[in-house]
PDB file of N, CA, C and O in Angstrom:
ATOM      1  N   MET A   1      85.184 147.840 -10.396  1.00  0.00           N
ATOM      2  CA  MET A   1      84.138 149.279  -9.994  1.00  0.00           C
ATOM      3  C   MET A   1      83.874 149.977  -8.921  1.00  0.00           C
ATOM      4  O   MET A   1      82.940 149.791  -8.142  1.00  0.00           O
ATOM      5  N   PRO A   2      84.946 151.037  -8.854  1.00  0.00           N
ATOM      6  CA  PRO A   2      84.860 151.078  -6.702  1.00  0.00           C
ATOM      7  C   PRO A   2      83.655 151.622  -5.431  1.00  0.00           C
ATOM      8  O   PRO A   2      82.556 152.010  -5.035  1.00  0.00           O
ATOM      9  N   ARG A   3      84.649 151.337  -5.329  1.00  0.00           N
ATOM     10  CA  ARG A   3      83.338 151.993  -3.714  1.00  0.00           C
ATOM     11  C   ARG A   3      82.987 152.753  -3.381  1.00  0.00           C
ATOM     12  O   ARG A   3      82.764 153.383  -4.415  1.00  0.00           O
ATOM     13  N   HIS A   4      82.636 153.443  -2.475  1.00  0.00           N
ATOM     14  CA  HIS A   4      83.213 154.345  -1.949  1.00  0.00           C
ATOM     15  C   HIS A   4      82.542 154.926  -0.133  1.00  0.00           C
ATOM     16  O   HIS A   4      81.325 155.002   0.033  1.00  0.00           O
ATOM     17  N   ILE A   5      83.422 155.236   0.909  1.00  0.00           N
ATOM     18  CA  ILE A   5      82.391 155.029   2.376  1.00  0.00           C
ATOM     19  C   ILE A   5      82.822 157.013   2.841  1.00  0.00           C
ATOM     20  O   ILE A   5      83.605 157.945   2.656  1.00  0.00           O
ATOM     21  N   THR A   6      81.633 156.582   3.500  1.00  0.00           N
ATOM     22  CA  THR A   6      82.031 157.951   3.933  1.00  0.00           C
ATOM     23  C   THR A   6      82.207 157.756   5.816  1.00  0.00           C
ATOM     24  O   THR A   6      81.821 156.836   6.537  1.00  0.00           O
ATOM     25  N   VAL A   7      82.853 158.879   6.117  1.00  0.00           N
ATOM     26  CA  VAL A   7      82.989 159.335   7.852  1.00  0.00           C
ATOM     27  C   VAL A   7      83.424 160.989   8.467  1.00  0.00           C
ATOM     28  O   VAL A   7      84.071 162.021   8.289  1.00  0.00           O
ATOM     29  N   VAL A   8      83.102 160.733   8.754  1.00  0.00           N
ATOM     30  CA  VAL A   8      82.631 162.114   9.956  1.00  0.00           C
ATOM     31  C   VAL A   8      83.492 162.041  11.167  1.00  0.00           C
ATOM     32  O   VAL A   8      83.175 161.236  12.043  1.00  0.00           O
ATOM     33  N   TYR A   9      84.074 162.454  11.250  1.00  0.00           N
ATOM     34  CA  TYR A   9      84.947 162.805  12.691  1.00  0.00           C
ATOM     35  C   TYR A   9      84.563 164.325  13.241  1.00  0.00           C
ATOM     36  O   TYR A   9      84.497 165.438  12.719  1.00  0.00           O
ATOM     37  N   THR A  10      84.385 163.887  14.317  1.00  0.00           N
ATOM     38  CA  THR A  10      83.940 164.809  15.133  1.00  0.00           C
ATOM     39  C   THR A  10      85.024 165.385  16.333  1.00  0.00           C
ATOM     40  O   THR A  10      85.373 164.684  17.283  1.00  0.00           O
ATOM     41  N   ILE A  11      85.573 167.036  16.074  1.00  0.00           N
ATOM     42  CA  ILE A  11      86.583 167.288  16.991  1.00  0.00           C
ATOM     43  C   ILE A  11      86.277 168.041  17.804  1.00  0.00           C
ATOM     44  O   ILE A  11      85.649 169.019  17.401  1.00  0.00           O
ATOM     45  N   HIS A  12      86.552 167.950  19.205  1.00  0.00           N
ATOM     46  CA  HIS A  12      86.276 168.970  19.689  1.00  0.00           C
ATOM     47  C   HIS A  12      87.684 169.060  20.512  1.00  0.00           C
ATOM     48  O   HIS A  12      87.646 168.943  21.737  1.00  0.00           O
ATOM     49  N   ASP A  13      88.713 169.232  19.956  1.00  0.00           N
ATOM     50  CA  ASP A  13      89.984 169.665  20.488  1.00  0.00           C
ATOM     51  C   ASP A  13      90.709 169.748  19.155  1.00  0.00           C
ATOM     52  O   ASP A  13      90.822 168.730  18.472  1.00  0.00           O
ATOM     53  N   GLU A  14      91.191 170.877  18.764  1.00  0.00           N
ATOM     54  CA  GLU A  14      91.877 171.132  16.641  1.00  0.00           C
ATOM     55  C   GLU A  14      93.435 170.313  16.783  1.00  0.00           C
ATOM     56  O   GLU A  14      93.918 169.315  16.248  1.00  0.00           O
ATOM     57  N   GLU A  15      94.005 171.493  17.983  1.00  0.00           N
ATOM     58  CA  GLU A  15      95.270 170.485  18.642  1.00  0.00           C
ATOM     59  C   GLU A  15      95.863 169.187  18.331  1.00  0.00           C
ATOM     60  O   GLU A  15      96.771 168.711  17.650  1.00  0.00           O
ATOM     61  N   ALA A  16      94.301 168.580  19.698  1.00  0.00           N
ATOM     62  CA  ALA A  16      95.090 167.127  19.417  1.00  0.00           C
ATOM     63  C   ALA A  16      95.365 166.620  17.766  1.00  0.00           C
ATOM     64  O   ALA A  16      96.369 166.359  17.103  1.00  0.00           O
ATOM     65  N   ALA A  17      93.480 166.645  17.446  1.00  0.00           N
ATOM     66  CA  ALA A  17      93.567 166.285  16.476  1.00  0.00           C
ATOM     67  C   ALA A  17      94.416 166.659  15.063  1.00  0.00           C
ATOM     68  O   ALA A  17      94.172 166.184  13.953  1.00  0.00           O
ATOM     69  N   ARG A  18      95.586 167.734  15.427  1.00  0.00           N
ATOM     70  CA  ARG A  18      96.161 168.255  13.977  1.00  0.00           C
ATOM     71  C   ARG A  18      96.857 167.046  13.370  1.00  0.00           C
ATOM     72  O   ARG A  18      97.188 166.990  12.185  1.00  0.00           O
ATOM     73  N   GLU A  19      97.066 166.028  14.315  1.00  0.00           N
ATOM     74  CA  GLU A  19      98.432 164.958  13.341  1.00  0.00           C
ATOM     75  C   GLU A  19      97.210 164.370  12.692  1.00  0.00           C
ATOM     76  O   GLU A  19      97.393 164.271  11.478  1.00  0.00           O
ATOM     77  N   GLU A  20      96.234 164.020  13.009  1.00  0.00           N
ATOM     78  CA  GLU A  20      94.898 163.582  12.130  1.00  0.00           C
ATOM     79  C   GLU A  20      95.074 163.862  10.260  1.00  0.00           C
ATOM     80  O   GLU A  20      95.354 163.345   9.178  1.00  0.00           O
ATOM     81  N   LEU A  21      94.552 165.397  11.145  1.00  0.00           N
ATOM     82  CA  LEU A  21      94.149 165.896   9.777  1.00  0.00           C
ATOM     83  C   LEU A  21      95.373 166.414   9.303  1.00  0.00           C
ATOM     84  O   LEU A  21      95.356 167.037   8.241  1.00  0.00           O
ATOM     85  N   ASP A  22      95.845 166.345   9.576  1.00  0.00           N
ATOM     86  CA  ASP A  22      97.741 166.557   8.349  1.00  0.00           C
ATOM     87  C   ASP A  22      97.899 165.144   7.697  1.00  0.00           C
ATOM     88  O   ASP A  22      97.906 165.144   6.466  1.00  0.00           O
ATOM     89  N   ARG A  23      98.030 163.915   8.345  1.00  0.00           N
ATOM     90  CA  ARG A  23      97.665 163.503   7.643  1.00  0.00           C
ATOM     91  C   ARG A  23      96.556 162.854   6.656  1.00  0.00           C
ATOM     92  O   ARG A  23      96.725 162.130   5.675  1.00  0.00           O
ATOM     93  N   LEU A  24      95.575 163.265   7.135  1.00  0.00           N
ATOM     94  CA  LEU A  24      94.272 162.729   6.034  1.00  0.00           C
ATOM     95  C   LEU A  24      94.543 163.717   4.167  1.00  0.00           C
ATOM     96  O   LEU A  24      94.384 163.398   2.989  1.00  0.00           O
ATOM     97  N   GLY A  25      95.163 165.378   5.162  1.00  0.00           N
ATOM     98  CA  GLY A  25      95.761 166.350   3.797  1.00  0.00           C
ATOM     99  C   GLY A  25      96.516 166.040   3.032  1.00  0.00           C
ATOM    100  O   GLY A  25      96.642 166.293   1.833  1.00  0.00           O
ATOM    101  N   ALA A  26      97.222 165.293   3.921  1.00  0.00           N
ATOM    102  CA  ALA A  26      98.180 164.994   2.996  1.00  0.00           C
ATOM    103  C   ALA A  26      97.971 163.820   2.357  1.00  0.00           C
ATOM    104  O   ALA A  26      98.925 163.786   1.579  1.00  0.00           O
ATOM    105  N   SER A  27      97.036 162.364   2.100  1.00  0.00           N
ATOM    106  CA  SER A  27      96.546 161.572   1.682  1.00  0.00           C
ATOM    107  C   SER A  27      95.662 162.192   0.811  1.00  0.00           C
ATOM    108  O   SER A  27      96.103 162.003  -0.322  1.00  0.00           O
ATOM    109  N   PHE A  28      94.845 162.706   0.777  1.00  0.00           N
ATOM    110  CA  PHE A  28      94.036 163.724  -0.477  1.00  0.00           C
ATOM    111  C   PHE A  28      94.715 164.364  -1.262  1.00  0.00           C
ATOM    112  O   PHE A  28      94.300 164.585  -2.399  1.00  0.00           O
ATOM    113  N   GLN A  29      95.668 164.715  -0.917  1.00  0.00           N
ATOM    114  CA  GLN A  29      96.409 165.346  -2.235  1.00  0.00           C
ATOM    115  C   GLN A  29      97.891 164.578  -2.680  1.00  0.00           C
ATOM    116  O   GLN A  29      98.895 165.041  -3.222  1.00  0.00           O
ATOM    117  N   ALA A  30      97.642 163.538  -2.318  1.00  0.00           N
ATOM    118  CA  ALA A  30      98.560 162.411  -3.312  1.00  0.00           C
ATOM    119  C   ALA A  30      97.267 161.691  -4.018  1.00  0.00           C
ATOM    120  O   ALA A  30      97.479 161.123  -5.089  1.00  0.00           O
ATOM    121  N   TYR A  31      96.026 161.683  -3.514  1.00  0.00           N
ATOM    122  CA  TYR A  31      95.042 161.200  -4.708  1.00  0.00           C
ATOM    123  C   TYR A  31      95.253 161.562  -5.878  1.00  0.00           C
ATOM    124  O   TYR A  31      95.145 162.756  -6.159  1.00  0.00           O
ATOM    125  N   ASP A  32      95.717 160.324  -7.145  1.00  0.00           N
ATOM    126  CA  ASP A  32      96.474 160.502  -7.945  1.00  0.00           C
ATOM    127  C   ASP A  32      94.917 159.886  -8.543  1.00  0.00           C
ATOM    128  O   ASP A  32      94.742 158.686  -8.331  1.00  0.00           O
ATOM    129  N   PRO A  33      93.597 160.762  -9.396  1.00  0.00           N
ATOM    130  CA  PRO A  33      92.330 160.220  -9.840  1.00  0.00           C
ATOM    131  C   PRO A  33      92.952 159.615 -11.616  1.00  0.00           C
ATOM    132  O   PRO A  33      92.516 158.547 -12.045  1.00  0.00           O
ATOM    133  N   ILE A  34      93.648 160.191 -12.198  1.00  0.00           N
ATOM    134  CA  ILE A  34      94.456 159.343 -13.408  1.00  0.00           C
ATOM    135  C   ILE A  34      94.647 158.102 -13.599  1.00  0.00           C
ATOM    136  O   ILE A  34      94.301 157.450 -14.584  1.00  0.00           O
ATOM    137  N   ASN A  35      95.610 157.475 -11.982  1.00  0.00           N
ATOM    138  CA  ASN A  35      96.433 156.389 -11.754  1.00  0.00           C
ATOM    139  C   ASN A  35      95.461 156.673  -9.946  1.00  0.00           C
ATOM    140  O   ASN A  35      96.194 157.080  -9.045  1.00  0.00           O
ATOM    141  N   PRO A  36      94.375 156.507  -9.684  1.00  0.00           N
ATOM    142  CA  PRO A  36      93.779 155.949  -8.629  1.00  0.00           C
ATOM    143  C   PRO A  36      95.054 155.151  -7.862  1.00  0.00           C
ATOM    144  O   PRO A  36      95.988 154.766  -8.564  1.00  0.00           O
ATOM    145  N   PRO A  37      95.073 154.918  -6.448  1.00  0.00           N
ATOM    146  CA  PRO A  37      96.065 153.825  -5.983  1.00  0.00           C
ATOM    147  C   PRO A  37      94.663 152.839  -5.770  1.00  0.00           C
ATOM    148  O   PRO A  37      93.587 153.117  -6.299  1.00  0.00           O
ATOM    149  N   PRO A  38      94.927 151.417  -4.737  1.00  0.00           N
ATOM    150  CA  PRO A  38      94.266 150.588  -4.517  1.00  0.00           C
ATOM    151  C   PRO A  38      93.058 151.365  -3.534  1.00  0.00           C
ATOM    152  O   PRO A  38      91.857 151.280  -3.786  1.00  0.00           O
ATOM    153  N   PHE A  39      93.513 151.977  -2.608  1.00  0.00           N
ATOM    154  CA  PHE A  39      92.534 152.582  -2.039  1.00  0.00           C
ATOM    155  C   PHE A  39      93.125 153.903  -1.583  1.00  0.00           C
ATOM    156  O   PHE A  39      94.290 154.060  -1.219  1.00  0.00           O
ATOM    157  N   GLY A  40      92.182 154.837  -1.646  1.00  0.00           N
ATOM    158  CA  GLY A  40      93.089 156.817  -1.467  1.00  0.00           C
ATOM    159  C   GLY A  40      91.738 157.898  -0.182  1.00  0.00           C
ATOM    160  O   GLY A  40      90.815 157.346   0.417  1.00  0.00           O
ATOM    161  N   ILE A  41      91.866 158.508  -0.151  1.00  0.00           N
ATOM    162  CA  ILE A  41      91.313 159.912  -0.392  1.00  0.00           C
ATOM    163  C   ILE A  41      90.694 160.340  -1.305  1.00  0.00           C
ATOM    164  O   ILE A  41      91.388 160.405  -2.320  1.00  0.00           O
ATOM    165  N   SER A  42      89.714 160.665  -1.430  1.00  0.00           N
ATOM    166  CA  SER A  42      89.221 161.204  -2.915  1.00  0.00           C
ATOM    167  C   SER A  42      88.614 162.682  -3.446  1.00  0.00           C
ATOM    168  O   SER A  42      88.701 163.388  -4.451  1.00  0.00           O
ATOM    169  N   ALA A  43      87.771 162.711  -1.791  1.00  0.00           N
ATOM    170  CA  ALA A  43      87.173 163.851  -1.685  1.00  0.00           C
ATOM    171  C   ALA A  43      87.621 164.283  -0.200  1.00  0.00           C
ATOM    172  O   ALA A  43      88.576 163.706   0.320  1.00  0.00           O
ATOM    173  N   MET A  44      86.870 165.387   0.539  1.00  0.00           N
ATOM    174  CA  MET A  44      87.073 165.597   1.768  1.00  0.00           C
ATOM    175  C   MET A  44      86.232 166.896   1.900  1.00  0.00           C
ATOM    176  O   MET A  44      86.110 167.667   0.948  1.00  0.00           O
ATOM    177  N   SER A  45      85.640 167.120   3.143  1.00  0.00           N
ATOM    178  CA  SER A  45      85.260 168.852   3.078  1.00  0.00           C
ATOM    179  C   SER A  45      84.973 169.101   4.653  1.00  0.00           C
ATOM    180  O   SER A  45      84.234 168.385   5.330  1.00  0.00           O
ATOM    181  N   ASN A  46      85.521 169.982   5.020  1.00  0.00           N
ATOM    182  CA  ASN A  46      85.095 170.862   6.450  1.00  0.00           C
ATOM    183  C   ASN A  46      83.425 170.950   6.989  1.00  0.00           C
ATOM    184  O   ASN A  46      82.847 171.294   8.020  1.00  0.00           O
ATOM    185  N   ALA A  47      83.163 170.588   6.063  1.00  0.00           N
ATOM    186  CA  ALA A  47      80.987 170.943   6.675  1.00  0.00           C
ATOM    187  C   ALA A  47      80.600 169.641   7.651  1.00  0.00           C
ATOM    188  O   ALA A  47      81.224 168.721   8.181  1.00  0.00           O
ATOM    189  N   ASN A  48      79.644 169.951   7.605  1.00  0.00           N
ATOM    190  CA  ASN A  48      79.055 168.319   8.858  1.00  0.00           C
ATOM    191  C   ASN A  48      78.348 167.746   7.130  1.00  0.00           C
ATOM    192  O   ASN A  48      77.134 167.917   7.023  1.00  0.00           O
ATOM    193  N   GLU A  49      79.016 167.168   5.989  1.00  0.00           N
ATOM    194  CA  GLU A  49      77.810 166.645   5.477  1.00  0.00           C
ATOM    195  C   GLU A  49      76.796 165.748   5.335  1.00  0.00           C
ATOM    196  O   GLU A  49      75.964 165.602   4.439  1.00  0.00           O
ATOM    197  N   ILE A  50      77.062 164.964   6.718  1.00  0.00           N
ATOM    198  CA  ILE A  50      75.717 164.186   7.334  1.00  0.00           C
ATOM    199  C   ILE A  50      75.024 165.212   7.737  1.00  0.00           C
ATOM    200  O   ILE A  50      73.809 165.021   7.776  1.00  0.00           O
ATOM    201  N   ARG A  51      75.318 166.009   7.979  1.00  0.00           N
ATOM    202  CA  ARG A  51      74.006 167.043   8.618  1.00  0.00           C
ATOM    203  C   ARG A  51      73.510 167.386   7.643  1.00  0.00           C
ATOM    204  O   ARG A  51      72.280 167.384   7.592  1.00  0.00           O
ATOM    205  N   ARG A  52      74.138 167.727   6.722  1.00  0.00           N
ATOM    206  CA  ARG A  52      73.838 168.889   5.116  1.00  0.00           C
ATOM    207  C   ARG A  52      72.278 167.544   4.492  1.00  0.00           C
ATOM    208  O   ARG A  52      71.066 167.528   4.276  1.00  0.00           O
ATOM    209  N   LEU A  53      73.193 166.875   4.477  1.00  0.00           N
ATOM    210  CA  LEU A  53      72.196 165.886   3.803  1.00  0.00           C
ATOM    211  C   LEU A  53      71.042 165.408   4.687  1.00  0.00           C
ATOM    212  O   LEU A  53      70.095 164.976   4.029  1.00  0.00           O
ATOM    213  N   GLU A  54      70.879 165.378   6.078  1.00  0.00           N
ATOM    214  CA  GLU A  54      69.317 165.278   6.479  1.00  0.00           C
ATOM    215  C   GLU A  54      68.796 166.665   6.250  1.00  0.00           C
ATOM    216  O   GLU A  54      67.581 166.607   6.442  1.00  0.00           O
ATOM    217  N   LEU A  55      69.189 168.020   5.895  1.00  0.00           N
ATOM    218  CA  LEU A  55      68.600 168.670   5.629  1.00  0.00           C
ATOM    219  C   LEU A  55      68.026 168.183   4.578  1.00  0.00           C
ATOM    220  O   LEU A  55      66.976 167.548   4.677  1.00  0.00           O
ATOM    221  N   ILE A  56      68.528 168.369   3.605  1.00  0.00           N
ATOM    222  CA  ILE A  56      68.128 167.983   1.966  1.00  0.00           C
ATOM    223  C   ILE A  56      67.062 167.479   1.824  1.00  0.00           C
ATOM    224  O   ILE A  56      66.170 167.826   1.050  1.00  0.00           O
ATOM    225  N   GLU A  57      67.077 166.252   2.882  1.00  0.00           N
ATOM    226  CA  GLU A  57      66.181 165.230   3.272  1.00  0.00           C
ATOM    227  C   GLU A  57      65.213 165.637   3.682  1.00  0.00           C
ATOM    228  O   GLU A  57      64.268 165.065   3.139  1.00  0.00           O
ATOM    229  N   GLU A  58      64.866 166.461   4.488  1.00  0.00           N
ATOM    230  CA  GLU A  58      63.710 167.242   4.634  1.00  0.00           C
ATOM    231  C   GLU A  58      63.102 168.093   4.550  1.00  0.00           C
ATOM    232  O   GLU A  58      61.963 168.459   4.842  1.00  0.00           O
ATOM    233  N   ALA A  59      64.467 168.655   3.836  1.00  0.00           N
ATOM    234  CA  ALA A  59      63.380 169.805   2.764  1.00  0.00           C
ATOM    235  C   ALA A  59      62.794 168.825   1.458  1.00  0.00           C
ATOM    236  O   ALA A  59      61.566 168.826   1.375  1.00  0.00           O
ATOM    237  N   ALA A  60      63.293 168.255   0.757  1.00  0.00           N
ATOM    238  CA  ALA A  60      62.427 167.636  -0.303  1.00  0.00           C
ATOM    239  C   ALA A  60      60.953 167.141   0.020  1.00  0.00           C
ATOM    240  O   ALA A  60      59.934 167.228  -0.664  1.00  0.00           O
ATOM    241  N   GLU A  61      61.249 166.365   1.805  1.00  0.00           N
ATOM    242  CA  GLU A  61      59.868 165.685   2.262  1.00  0.00           C
ATOM    243  C   GLU A  61      58.677 167.285   2.862  1.00  0.00           C
ATOM    244  O   GLU A  61      57.461 167.473   2.816  1.00  0.00           O
ATOM    245  N   GLU A  62      59.607 167.938   3.259  1.00  0.00           N
ATOM    246  CA  GLU A  62      58.727 169.249   3.649  1.00  0.00           C
ATOM    247  C   GLU A  62      58.189 170.283   2.762  1.00  0.00           C
ATOM    248  O   GLU A  62      57.235 170.991   3.085  1.00  0.00           O
ATOM    249  N   TYR A  63      58.911 170.380   1.449  1.00  0.00           N
ATOM    250  CA  TYR A  63      58.964 171.596   1.200  1.00  0.00           C
ATOM    251  C   TYR A  63      57.273 170.736  -0.178  1.00  0.00           C
ATOM    252  O   TYR A  63      56.612 169.698  -0.152  1.00  0.00           O
ATOM    253  N   GLU A  64      57.344 172.487  -1.498  1.00  0.00           N
ATOM    254  CA  GLU A  64      56.372 171.441  -2.694  1.00  0.00           C
ATOM    255  C   GLU A  64      57.631 171.746  -3.673  1.00  0.00           C
ATOM    256  O   GLU A  64      58.451 172.657  -3.560  1.00  0.00           O
ATOM    257  N   PRO A  65      57.562 170.757  -4.640  1.00  0.00           N
ATOM    258  CA  PRO A  65      58.808 171.065  -5.066  1.00  0.00           C
ATOM    259  C   PRO A  65      59.954 172.047  -5.572  1.00  0.00           C
ATOM    260  O   PRO A  65      61.176 171.975  -5.440  1.00  0.00           O
ATOM    261  N   ASP A  66      58.974 173.184  -6.327  1.00  0.00           N
ATOM    262  CA  ASP A  66      59.875 174.814  -6.627  1.00  0.00           C
ATOM    263  C   ASP A  66      59.994 174.825  -4.764  1.00  0.00           C
ATOM    264  O   ASP A  66      60.945 174.047  -4.696  1.00  0.00           O
ATOM    265  N   GLU A  67      59.799 175.040  -3.836  1.00  0.00           N
ATOM    266  CA  GLU A  67      60.416 175.317  -2.647  1.00  0.00           C
ATOM    267  C   GLU A  67      61.227 174.655  -1.968  1.00  0.00           C
ATOM    268  O   GLU A  67      61.586 174.882  -0.812  1.00  0.00           O
ATOM    269  N   ALA A  68      61.536 173.832  -2.644  1.00  0.00           N
ATOM    270  CA  ALA A  68      62.250 172.380  -1.460  1.00  0.00           C
ATOM    271  C   ALA A  68      63.617 171.853  -2.368  1.00  0.00           C
ATOM    272  O   ALA A  68      64.564 171.087  -2.194  1.00  0.00           O
ATOM    273  N   LEU A  69      62.992 172.953  -3.677  1.00  0.00           N
ATOM    274  CA  LEU A  69      64.519 173.049  -4.940  1.00  0.00           C
ATOM    275  C   LEU A  69      65.233 174.421  -4.279  1.00  0.00           C
ATOM    276  O   LEU A  69      66.427 174.118  -4.273  1.00  0.00           O
ATOM    277  N   GLU A  70      65.123 175.664  -3.764  1.00  0.00           N
ATOM    278  CA  GLU A  70      64.927 176.437  -3.959  1.00  0.00           C
ATOM    279  C   GLU A  70      66.072 176.402  -2.702  1.00  0.00           C
ATOM    280  O   GLU A  70      67.220 176.836  -2.604  1.00  0.00           O
ATOM    281  N   THR A  71      65.362 175.823  -1.993  1.00  0.00           N
ATOM    282  CA  THR A  71      66.151 175.920  -0.501  1.00  0.00           C
ATOM    283  C   THR A  71      67.142 174.539   0.018  1.00  0.00           C
ATOM    284  O   THR A  71      67.629 174.381   1.137  1.00  0.00           O
ATOM    285  N   ILE A  72      67.214 173.950  -0.754  1.00  0.00           N
ATOM    286  CA  ILE A  72      68.851 172.673  -1.756  1.00  0.00           C
ATOM    287  C   ILE A  72      69.627 173.562  -1.988  1.00  0.00           C
ATOM    288  O   ILE A  72      70.553 173.935  -1.268  1.00  0.00           O
ATOM    289  N   GLN A  73      69.343 173.927  -2.901  1.00  0.00           N
ATOM    290  CA  GLN A  73      70.094 174.728  -3.832  1.00  0.00           C
ATOM    291  C   GLN A  73      71.034 175.649  -2.634  1.00  0.00           C
ATOM    292  O   GLN A  73      72.187 175.421  -2.267  1.00  0.00           O
ATOM    293  N   LYS A  74      70.104 176.749  -2.188  1.00  0.00           N
ATOM    294  CA  LYS A  74      70.953 177.572  -1.057  1.00  0.00           C
ATOM    295  C   LYS A  74      71.857 177.002  -0.318  1.00  0.00           C
ATOM    296  O   LYS A  74      73.039 177.345  -0.334  1.00  0.00           O
ATOM    297  N   TRP A  75      71.236 175.779   0.633  1.00  0.00           N
ATOM    298  CA  TRP A  75      72.447 174.687   1.854  1.00  0.00           C
ATOM    299  C   TRP A  75      73.389 174.583   0.465  1.00  0.00           C
ATOM    300  O   TRP A  75      74.335 175.370   0.485  1.00  0.00           O
ATOM    301  N   LEU A  76      73.279 173.639  -0.889  1.00  0.00           N
ATOM    302  CA  LEU A  76      74.631 173.166  -1.355  1.00  0.00           C
ATOM    303  C   LEU A  76      75.310 174.274  -1.875  1.00  0.00           C
ATOM    304  O   LEU A  76      76.492 174.077  -2.159  1.00  0.00           O
ATOM    305  N   GLY A  77      74.936 175.187  -2.033  1.00  0.00           N
ATOM    306  CA  GLY A  77      75.911 176.720  -1.879  1.00  0.00           C
ATOM    307  C   GLY A  77      76.329 177.459  -0.762  1.00  0.00           C
ATOM    308  O   GLY A  77      76.843 178.577  -0.711  1.00  0.00           O
ATOM    309  N   THR A  78      76.104 176.861  -0.091  1.00  0.00           N
ATOM    310  CA  THR A  78      77.171 177.387   1.453  1.00  0.00           C
ATOM    311  C   THR A  78      78.243 176.861   2.020  1.00  0.00           C
ATOM    312  O   THR A  78      78.430 175.647   1.939  1.00  0.00           O
ATOM    313  N   VAL A  79      78.942 177.516   2.552  1.00  0.00           N
ATOM    314  CA  VAL A  79      79.992 176.186   3.370  1.00  0.00           C
ATOM    315  C   VAL A  79      80.063 175.867   4.546  1.00  0.00           C
ATOM    316  O   VAL A  79      80.846 174.993   4.917  1.00  0.00           O
ATOM    317  N   LYS A  80      79.014 176.709   5.619  1.00  0.00           N
ATOM    318  CA  LYS A  80      78.611 176.197   6.667  1.00  0.00           C
ATOM    319  C   LYS A  80      77.018 176.191   6.794  1.00  0.00           C
ATOM    320  O   LYS A  80      76.101 177.011   6.771  1.00  0.00           O
ATOM    321  N   VAL A  81      77.236 174.498   6.976  1.00  0.00           N
ATOM    322  CA  VAL A  81      75.812 173.642   7.281  1.00  0.00           C
ATOM    323  C   VAL A  81      75.366 174.753   8.318  1.00  0.00           C
ATOM    324  O   VAL A  81      76.087 175.661   8.729  1.00  0.00           O
ATOM    325  N   PRO A  82      73.666 174.451   8.767  1.00  0.00           N
ATOM    326  CA  PRO A  82      73.170 175.239   9.193  1.00  0.00           C
ATOM    327  C   PRO A  82      72.972 174.053   9.933  1.00  0.00           C
ATOM    328  O   PRO A  82      73.023 172.825   9.864  1.00  0.00           O
ATOM    329  N   ASP A  83      72.642 175.306  10.904  1.00  0.00           N
ATOM    330  CA  ASP A  83      72.374 173.989  12.365  1.00  0.00           C
ATOM    331  C   ASP A  83      71.247 173.614  11.775  1.00  0.00           C
ATOM    332  O   ASP A  83      70.556 172.725  12.273  1.00  0.00           O
TER     333      ASP A  83
END
């Protein structure tokens, strides 16, 4: 059974990170879900997914269920994670 890990890169200098970002992108593009390699990049995001998860958890704890669901759906639909 596959195991997944999440890694969050914090980039302060796009130029300095370009080579690594290109390598990651190529690995993601090469991933074949029908015939997966022993390990590889099967998903990527340009948003801060850890922050998005924190916001979802906060909404679930702080709001009534209907309001929490509406808020979470709004955040999941946005490209940029709210600060």
